[in-house]
C-alpha positions, 0 to 999 in steps of 0.5 A, a space after each residue: 339149405 345152407 349150401 349152394 352149388 358153385 361151378 369152378 372155372 379153373 382152366 380153359 376147358 372149364 371156360 368152354 364148358 361154361 360157354 356151352 352150358 349157356 348155349 344149351 340154355 339159349 338153344 344155340 346148342 341142342 340139349 342132346 349135344 351138350 348132354 352127350 359131349 359136355 354134361 359129365 365134365 360140366 357136372 364134375 366142376 360143380 361143388 357144394 359149399 356153405 353159403 357163407 363162403 360163397 358171398 360175393 359170387 355171381 350166378 353162372 349166367 342170367 338164366 340160371 341163378 341157382 348155380 354160382 360161378 368162381 370165374 377163372 380170373 379169381 379162381 385162386 382166391 376161392 379154390 385150390 386144386 389140391 385141397 378144394 374150396 378155400 375156407 378162409 376168404 380174404 377177398 374184399 367181397 367177403 368183408 362188410 
């Protein structure tokens, strides 16, 4: 596939969701608790983007390398709430 799934961490709740996702994976939070309370919101923050736009992004955690993340600290370099994923990357990770 030429696309990748990317979790957009654009607010404090997104950061909490990311933490809860890790807790679910490590067993600190029961899967049922995560699914009931957080799964829908978590999935709503995942978008599919072309691989070439995701260069430089890291996986959401060491247990799930298939899901990439745009960290809160850099979210405005990658994502615009109105228009979505920014097509023209200007960050240094994109330059060769």
